[in-house]
N, CA, C and O of each residue as an XYZ file, in Angstrom:
252
protein
N     -22.187    -23.849    -16.018
C     -23.210    -22.844    -16.220
C     -23.463    -22.079    -14.918
O     -23.752    -20.883    -14.932
N     -23.350    -22.797    -13.788
C     -23.550    -22.158    -12.493
C     -22.485    -21.082    -12.265
O     -22.788    -20.013    -11.736
N     -21.247    -21.361    -12.659
C     -20.159    -20.394    -12.522
C     -20.422    -19.158    -13.387
O     -20.129    -18.034    -12.980
N     -20.973    -19.376    -14.575
C     -21.291    -18.253    -15.464
C     -22.339    -17.343    -14.836
O     -22.184    -16.122    -14.854
N     -23.396    -17.915    -14.284
C     -24.447    -17.101    -13.672
C     -23.937    -16.382    -12.415
O     -24.328    -15.246    -12.145
N     -23.081    -17.035    -11.668
C     -22.491    -16.396    -10.488
C     -21.633    -15.210    -10.908
O     -21.735    -14.128    -10.329
N     -20.791    -15.411    -11.908
C     -19.936    -14.339    -12.412
C     -20.769    -13.210    -13.004
O     -20.467    -12.038    -12.783
N     -21.800    -13.544    -13.743
C     -22.685    -12.540    -14.328
C     -23.399    -11.747    -13.233
O     -23.535    -10.529    -13.343
N     -23.850    -12.415    -12.197
C     -24.518    -11.737    -11.084
C     -23.587    -10.773    -10.368
O     -23.981     -9.656    -10.033
N     -22.358    -11.201    -10.133
C     -21.377    -10.320     -9.479
C     -21.075     -9.126    -10.378
O     -20.987     -7.995     -9.900
N     -20.918     -9.371    -11.663
C     -20.623     -8.287    -12.605
C     -21.764     -7.269    -12.639
O     -21.518     -6.063    -12.620
N     -22.993     -7.743    -12.690
C     -24.149     -6.837    -12.737
C     -24.266     -6.064    -11.422
O     -24.588     -4.876    -11.432
N     -24.009     -6.724    -10.298
C     -24.053     -6.049     -9.000
C     -23.012     -4.940     -8.924
O     -23.318     -3.826     -8.498
N     -21.800     -5.238     -9.331
C     -20.738     -4.228     -9.320
C     -21.074     -3.089    -10.272
O     -20.845     -1.923     -9.949
N     -21.608     -3.409    -11.426
C     -21.983     -2.380    -12.401
C     -23.077     -1.469    -11.847
O     -23.007     -0.252    -12.017
N     -24.078     -2.038    -11.194
C     -25.143     -1.230    -10.604
C     -24.630     -0.342     -9.475
O     -25.009      0.825     -9.380
N     -23.771     -0.890     -8.622
C     -23.204     -0.087     -7.536
C     -22.372      1.052     -8.116
O     -22.427      2.180     -7.625
N     -21.610      0.760     -9.150
C     -20.769      1.781     -9.782
C     -21.633      2.877    -10.398
O     -21.288      4.056    -10.327
N     -22.761      2.488    -11.004
C     -23.637      3.487    -11.600
C     -24.367      4.317    -10.542
O     -24.591      5.512    -10.738
N     -24.739      3.686     -9.416
C     -25.437      4.420     -8.359
C     -24.500      5.420     -7.680
O     -24.870      6.572     -7.454
N     -23.308      4.978     -7.365
C     -22.349      5.857     -6.705
C     -21.846      6.904     -7.696
O     -21.620      8.058     -7.331
N     -21.679      6.506     -8.908
C     -21.178      7.416     -9.924
C     -19.663      7.443     -9.934
O     -19.008      7.168     -8.929
N     -19.129      7.777    -11.081
C     -17.678      7.845    -11.190
C     -17.233      9.192    -10.655
O     -17.588     10.239    -11.196
N     -16.458      9.153     -9.594
C     -15.978     10.368     -8.968
C     -14.494     10.529     -9.241
O     -13.777      9.553     -9.460
N     -14.051     11.768     -9.223
C     -12.640     12.031     -9.396
C     -11.900     11.526     -8.155
O     -12.333     11.767     -7.028
N     -10.816     10.845     -8.361
C     -10.058     10.296     -7.247
C      -9.327     11.433     -6.551
O      -8.569     12.182     -7.169
N      -9.571     11.542     -5.256
C      -8.941     12.583     -4.458
C      -7.917     11.928     -3.536
O      -8.246     11.016     -2.777
N      -6.701     12.389     -3.606
C      -5.635     11.784     -2.817
C      -5.916     11.917     -1.316
O      -5.577     11.022     -0.543
N      -6.525     13.014     -0.906
C      -6.797     13.233      0.517
C      -7.844     12.265      1.055
O      -7.895     12.010      2.259
N      -8.678     11.725      0.173
C      -9.679     10.757      0.607
C      -9.018      9.441      1.016
O      -9.380      8.843      2.030
N      -8.047      8.997      0.217
C      -7.404      7.717      0.474
C      -6.194      7.845      1.392
O      -5.881      6.919      2.140
N      -5.512      8.991      1.338
C      -4.324      9.213      2.154
C      -4.467     10.524      2.917
O      -4.005     11.564      2.447
N      -5.100     10.490      4.085
C      -5.221     11.723      4.859
C      -3.853     12.183      5.359
O      -2.898     11.406      5.370
N      -3.761     13.427      5.766
C      -2.475     13.992      6.177
C      -1.903     13.273      7.396
O      -0.683     13.209      7.545
N      -2.746     12.733      8.269
C      -2.245     12.006      9.439
C      -1.456     10.769      9.022
O      -0.435     10.450      9.631
N      -1.919     10.079      8.000
C      -1.204      8.888      7.505
C       0.096      9.303      6.844
O       1.127      8.657      7.033
N       0.055     10.386      6.065
C       1.266     10.842      5.388
C       2.305     11.335      6.381
O       3.502     11.170      6.149
N       1.869     11.939      7.485
C       2.819     12.386      8.503
C       3.526     11.214      9.154
O       4.711     11.303      9.476
N       2.816     10.123      9.350
C       3.428      8.931      9.944
C       4.338      8.214      8.947
O       5.254      7.498      9.352
N       4.097      8.398      7.654
C       4.852      7.677      6.637
C       6.165      8.371      6.279
O       6.967      7.807      5.535
N       6.402      9.577      6.789
C       7.634     10.288      6.480
C       8.793      9.566      7.157
O       8.734      9.292      8.356
N       9.840      9.258      6.409
C      10.963      8.544      7.010
C      11.681      9.413      8.046
O      11.697     10.640      7.953
N      12.261      8.752      9.013
C      13.011      9.458     10.039
C      14.337      9.935      9.474
O      14.890      9.323      8.560
N      14.833     11.009     10.013
C      16.122     11.521      9.595
C      17.185     10.839     10.451
O      17.521     11.332     11.528
N      17.706      9.734      9.994
C      18.660      8.945     10.763
C      20.003      8.893     10.044
O      20.072      8.922      8.815
N      21.051      8.817     10.824
C      22.404      8.715     10.275
C      22.861      7.274     10.465
O      22.792      6.735     11.569
N      23.325      6.658      9.391
C      23.803      5.278      9.446
C      25.330      5.317      9.536
O      25.994      5.983      8.741
N      25.861      4.608     10.496
C      27.305      4.566     10.689
C      27.902      3.535      9.726
O      27.999      2.350     10.047
N      28.298      4.008      8.545
C      28.823      3.123      7.504
C      30.167      2.527      7.915
O      30.441      1.362      7.627
N      31.002      3.314      8.583
C      32.316      2.807      8.980
C      32.173      1.635      9.952
O      32.924      0.664      9.865
N      31.224      1.718     10.868
C      31.007      0.617     11.806
C      30.585     -0.647     11.066
O      31.065     -1.740     11.365
N      29.685     -0.489     10.099
C      29.216     -1.653      9.341
C      30.344     -2.245      8.508
O      30.469     -3.466      8.414
N      31.167     -1.392      7.901
C      32.272     -1.881      7.081
C      33.343     -2.568      7.926
O      34.040     -3.447      7.418
N      33.495     -2.195      9.201
C      34.515     -2.802     10.071
C      34.085     -4.184     10.580
O      34.915     -4.937     11.089
N      32.827     -4.515     10.451
C      32.397     -5.835     10.884
C      32.914     -6.883      9.922
O      32.940     -6.668      8.710
N      33.327     -8.022     10.466
C      33.837     -9.092      9.605
C      32.730     -9.712      8.794
O      32.907     -9.985      7.607
N      31.581     -9.941      9.419
C      30.438    -10.537      8.749
C      29.201     -9.738      9.175
O      28.559    -10.101     10.161
N      28.848     -8.659      8.462
C      27.778     -7.762      8.914
C      26.439     -8.440      9.148
O      25.672     -7.991     10.000
N      26.135     -9.498      8.426
C      24.838    -10.149      8.581
C      24.735    -10.899      9.895
O      23.649    -11.002     10.465
N      25.855    -11.428     10.387
C      25.854    -12.224     11.613
C      26.511    -11.497     12.782
O      26.689    -12.098     13.841
N      26.868    -10.259     12.632
C      27.573     -9.532     13.685
C      29.055     -9.838     13.608
O      29.503    -10.566     12.721
N      29.807     -9.288     14.528
C      31.268     -9.504     14.487
C      31.612    -10.823     15.156
O      31.186    -11.083     16.281
N      32.375    -11.648     14.474
C      32.809    -12.949     15.007
C      34.284    -13.101     14.810
O      34.855    -14.124     15.188
């Protein structure tokens, strides 16, 4: 019964906070500002496939 009241209290608290704040439209810029997106852009790198294919055991280096 104690677990039920704890769960009910948390549920009511979350419900009240949600009602006070109100349901807002999710804005991508709020959660992902442009500074974060600029850092998340992958680098333009060239992978030397021939070098990797010439290795005898690529996971352990050349042996």
